[in-house]
C-alpha positions in Angstrom: 40.4 158.3 -150.9 41.0 158.3 -147.2 39.0 160.8 -145.1 41.1 163.0 -142.8 39.9 163.0 -139.2 41.6 165.4 -136.8 40.5 163.3 -133.8 42.6 160.3 -135.0 45.8 162.3 -134.7 48.1 161.9 -131.7 47.4 164.3 -128.8 50.4 166.5 -129.5 49.2 167.1 -133.1 45.7 167.9 -132.0 47.1 170.4 -129.5 49.0 172.2 -132.2 46.0 172.3 -134.5 43.9 173.9 -131.7 46.7 176.4 -131.0 46.9 177.4 -134.7 43.1 177.6 -134.9 43.0 180.0 -131.9 45.8 182.2 -133.3 44.7 182.6 -136.9 41.7 185.0 -136.4 43.8 187.8 -134.7 46.5 187.4 -137.4 43.8 187.7 -140.1 42.4 190.8 -138.4 45.8 192.4 -138.1 46.6 191.6 -141.8 43.3 193.0 -142.9 44.0 196.3 -141.1 47.5 196.4 -142.5 46.2 195.8 -146.0 43.7 198.6 -145.8 46.4 201.1 -144.9 49.3 199.9 -147.0 48.0 197.7 -149.8 50.7 195.9 -151.7 50.4 192.8 -153.8 52.1 190.7 -151.2 49.7 191.9 -148.5 46.7 191.1 -150.6 48.0 187.6 -151.4 48.9 186.9 -147.8 45.5 188.1 -146.7 43.8 185.7 -149.2 45.9 182.8 -148.0 45.2 183.6 -144.3 41.4 183.9 -145.0 41.5 180.5 -146.8 43.2 178.9 -143.8 40.7 180.5 -141.5 37.8 179.1 -143.6 39.4 175.7 -143.6 39.7 175.7 -139.8 36.0 176.9 -139.4 34.8 174.1 -141.7 37.1 171.6 -140.0 38.9 170.7 -143.2 42.1 171.0 -141.2 
């Protein structure tokens, strides 16, 4: 099984990963506030997916 290293990617791909990593936290905060006021099934699922992506970025799985 090959290990994934973000630093072996081409520079343009690393740039996109860094941009996504910077943008995900404000999106999660907005979605959390939206879910608190108008909780629908879709909002809860979307919030769970976004939190999973945020955790993956923080642990550098992505």
